[in-house]
N, C-alpha and C positions, 0 to 999 in steps of 0.2 A: 337469530344469528344466521339465517340461511342465505347462502350465495350459490348461484347456479353453475352447474358444470355439464358439459355435453356428454350424455349417454354413458354414464357409469352405472353398472348394476350394483345393487346393495352388497351382493356377495363379493364382488371384485373389490369394492371400496373397503369393506371390512378386512379382507385379507391383506390388502396393500397397507392399510393403516396399522394392522397388528405387526407387520414386519418392521415398520418405521418406529412404532412406539416402543418396541422391545429392544431396539438396537443401540440405545445410548442412555446415559444417565447424567445428572447434573449434581455437582457438589460432592461432599464426603460420602463414602460408601459405608454400609454397615446395616445392622438390623433396622427394619422399618418400624420405628417407634411411633406412637401417636403424636401428631404435630403439636408443637407448643403454640397454640392459637393465641394465648395471652401475650407471649413475648413477640410474636409476629405482628400482632395488632399494634403493640406499643411502638415497635420499630417503624412501621408504616406511618403511624401518627407523627413520629419524629420527622420522617421524610416530608410529610405534608407541611410541617412548620417551616421548611426551607422557603416556602412561598410567602412567608409573613414578613413584610417590610413595607414601610410607608411609600417609598419610591415605586415598588412593584405594584402596589394597589393603585397608586395614582396613574401609573402607566395604563392600567386597565381602562380608565376613562379616556385617556389620550388615544388608545388604540382604536376605539370604536369611532373616532372622528374620521376615519377613512383617509389615512395618511396620503395615499395615492389612489387614483382612479384609473381603471382600465389599463393597468400596466401590461397585462398579458390577456389574450383572448380567454374569456371565462367559459371555456368549453369543457367544464369539469362536471357536468351533470351526471354522467355515468359513474364517475369516481364518488361523487357525493351520495349517489344511491347505494353504491357498494358499501361505503363506510357507514351509512345509516343502518344497514343490515347487521352491523356488528353489535348494535344495541348497547353501546358503551354507556355506563352510568356516569352522568355528569357529576363532578365533584367540586369542592371548594377551591381546588387548585387553579381553576381557570379564573382569570381576573374578571371583575364585573365590568361590563362594557355597555352602558346604556345611554351615554350622551355623545352627541356629534358636535364637537367643538373645534375640530381642525379644518384647515382649508383643504380643498380637493386638488391634489397635484396631478398634472399630466406628464407622462414621460417625455424626455427630450427626443428619444428615438426608440426604435424597436430593440436596440441592444444596450440600453441603459435603464437604470431604475429611477433615478432622480433627474429632473431637468436641471440644466446648468444654472437657471435663474435662482435656485434655492441652495446650491452648493455653498458650504461655508457659512451659512446663515443660522442664527439662533432665533427661535420663536418663543415668545413669552405670552402669557395669558392676559388678555385685555378685558378688564371687568366691565367696561362700558358696553362692549359688544358680546361678551361671553364667548369669545373666540380667541384662538391663537393668532398672533400677528408677528410679522418680521420685526426684529429689534436691531438696535445698533450694537448689541453686546457681541464681543469677539470671543474666539476660542473654539468655535465649532470645527469639526474635521473638514479639511478642504474638499474631500470627496464624499461629504455627507451633509446631514442637517441635524441640528440639535433642538430639542424641546425641553424647556424647563418644567419640572414637575412640582406640584403643589399639594399641600394638605387638602383633604377632602371633607366635604360635609354631605353625608349620604353618598350619592353617586355623581357628584359634581364638585368643582373646585370651590373651596370655602373662601368667603370674603369677609374681611380683608385677606389677601393672599399671603401664604407662608410657604417659602420654598422648602422642599424636602429632598430634591435631587434633580437629576437630568437624565434624558435618554438620547443617545446618539444613534442615528440610522446611517450606516456607512455603506456606500455603494461599491461593491467589489465585482460588478458584472464584467464578464469578458466574453466577447463574441456572442454566441447564442446561449451561454450559460448565465442565467440570471442569478446573482449572488448578493446577499445582504447580510451585514453584521449588525446586531442590535445589542447595545451596551447600556444597561441601567445602573446608575451610580448615585451616590449621595451628593450633597452639596460640595462643590469643588472637585468632584470626580472620585472621591473615596468615601466609604468602601464601594467596591463593585458588587452589586446584588445579582446581576443577570448579565451573561455574556454568551451570545449564541450567533453562530454563522449558519445560514441556511441557503441552499441552492436549488434552482429549479430549471429544468430543461424540457422544452416541448419536443416530443418525438413524433408528432402526428404526421400522418400521410393519408392521402385520399380523403374519404369522408368520415373517417373515424378519429379518435383522440387517443393519444398516448403521451405519457410524460414520466420523468423520474425526478424525485426530489429527496433531499436529505438535509439533516441538520444536527448540530452537536454543540455542546456548551455546558454551562452550569448555572444553577440558581442557588442563592444562599440567603439566609435570614439575617437579622440584625443582632443576633445573640452573640455572646462571648463565652469563652471557655467551653464547658460541657453543654451549654445551650446553643452553641454555634452549629448549625446544620447546613451542609453544602451537598446538593444533589447534582452530580454530573450525569449527563444524558446524551443519547444519540438515537436517531431514528432515520430510517430510509425506506422509501416505498416506490414501487413502480406500478403503473396502471396502463392497460392497453385495451381499448375497445374498438380498435381499427378493423377487426374481423367481424363479419356478419354472423359468424357461428360460434365465436368464443371470446369472452371477456375475462381478463385476468387481473388479479391484484395480489401483490406480495408486499409484506411489511416485515421489517426487522427492527427491533428496539433493544436498548440496553440502558441501564441506569445503575448508579452506585451512590450510596450515602456514606459520608465520612464517619459519622458517629450517631448512634451505634451502627456498627458495620452492617451494611445491607447491599446486596447486588441482585439485580433482577433483569429480566428481558426474555427474548425469544423471537419466534417467527410466527407469522400468520400467512396463509395462502388461500386463495379462492379462485375458482373458475366457474363460469356459468355460460349458458347458451341463451343470449337475449331472445331468440326466437322460440324457445321452448322452456316454459316456466315450470315444467315437471321435473327437470333434471338440474341438480346443483350439488356442489360440494364445497365445504369450508373446513379448514383444519387449523388448529392452534397447537403450539408446543412452546410453553413458557415455563421459566424456572425462577425461583426465589431462594436466595441463600442468606441466612441470618445466623450469626454465631457458628456453632457447630452443626446446624441443622439446614438441610436443603429440602425444598419442595419442588416438584415438577408436575405440571398438569398438562394433559393432552386432551384434545377434543376433536371429534370428527362428526360432521353432519352431512348426510347424503339424502337426496330425495329423488324418486323416480316414479314412474307410473304405478309401481307396485307399493308405494308408500314411502314413509320417511324413517330414518334411523339416526339416533344420536348415541355416540359412544364417548364416555368420560373415563379418564384414568388419572389417579393421583399417586405419585411416588414420594416416598419419604426416604432421604439418604440413599437414593438410587434404587430402592426396592419398592415394588408395587404395594401400595397400602389399601387402595380401594378402587373399584371400577363400577361405572354406572351404565345402564342401557335403557334407552327410551325408544319406543316405537310409535310413530304417528302422533308425536307431541303428547303422549300419555305420560303419567308420572314415571319418574326415573326409578329403576330398580337397582339398588346399590348392593354390592357384595364385596367380600374381601378377596384376596388374590386366589383363594382356593374355591371361590364360588359360594361361600356361606353368606347368608343374608346378614347385613349389618343391623345392629340395634338402632333405635331412633337417635340415641346420643351419638353413636358412631357415624350415622348418616349426617348429622349436623356438622360434625367435625370434618368429614370428607367434603361436604358441600362448601363449608367455609374455606378450607384449604384450597379447593379448586377456584373458588370465586376470587379470593384475595390474590392468588398467584396470577391469574389472567388479568384481573382489573389493574393491579399495580404494574404488571409488566407492560401493559398497553397504555394505561392512562398517563402515568407520569411523563414518559418521553414524548408521547404523541401530543399531549396538551401543550407542552412547551414548544415543540417544533411547530405546532399549528399557529402559535402566536406570530411567528415571523412569516409563515406562509400566508397568513391572512393579510399582513401588510403587503407582501410581495404580489398579491393579486389573485391568489388561488381561492380565497374565500374560506370561511370557517368550515371545518370538517365535523364539528359537533352536531 
């Protein structure tokens, strides 16, 4: 998870982090009880079920067709490297994208997403060519394009075809702000399973690369009553590699589940010196609230010529529950808030609480926003 920062000493980094980590808390306050790992896991599993619908799965195949090509300059290598360092664990939330079946669209201009030639058109799957082709079907948005979604056989469209829904890509670009809305719905337009708007703006200057992007919306499954799960989400990040001495990345995410109640999110920041691989810093601060229980996890990693240091902290209901320390990638030493060593069972609980808070806080919103940014031309961040 290492990202580089220019010339921070380990001592200065630890003091700075300690001041930040102790300055706030998330969720209800009270005694730091042992986290209810079973309840948290069940709630996160419910959140994952929001990704379960035939139209959304079908869209996973459509997505990898490369809806558009070269919409923006793909000058995101530095960003991709930074995100790769996060070591995010890929999950079932991301749609499976293994078939290229869509036409390659070229933008009409530098300030629009879709070319005029496809606006208002509906594309259907042609079993003769195994590709999507323009059809005479009406009803697509005038400032967008529609693709009919079909039942799958493995990772491709099943034949004979059976419609399961549709996806509309709506171009909301204005000036230099590239903006796209993606709506996945059932046959006839209801229900809506996925609705997201994402924006991207290139801030590059000189020989470097800088941009900011954000997205928000919701994803829901096909369940009813207590089985209906809707996950609302947002994520925003900025990246700047325009300096020869400093590369920065900031990320903010949030998400909430309708039932059972769940809220999560937080911030990630990193800075590094591209010219000096010995100095880096990355910090996390994420929270998860479920029922009457809140978890907050913070993480700091620093590296210098003197070695590396990793500091972990887990808070329950706003009170420090456990803290971990690792030097030079050695095994993490876990203690309670008073410095007493944790038992193996307590260590497992602390590590689980830390992992699920960070992974859920980053994974859900970022995977969802990456779907639209992949279409918009940024490329996958996984």
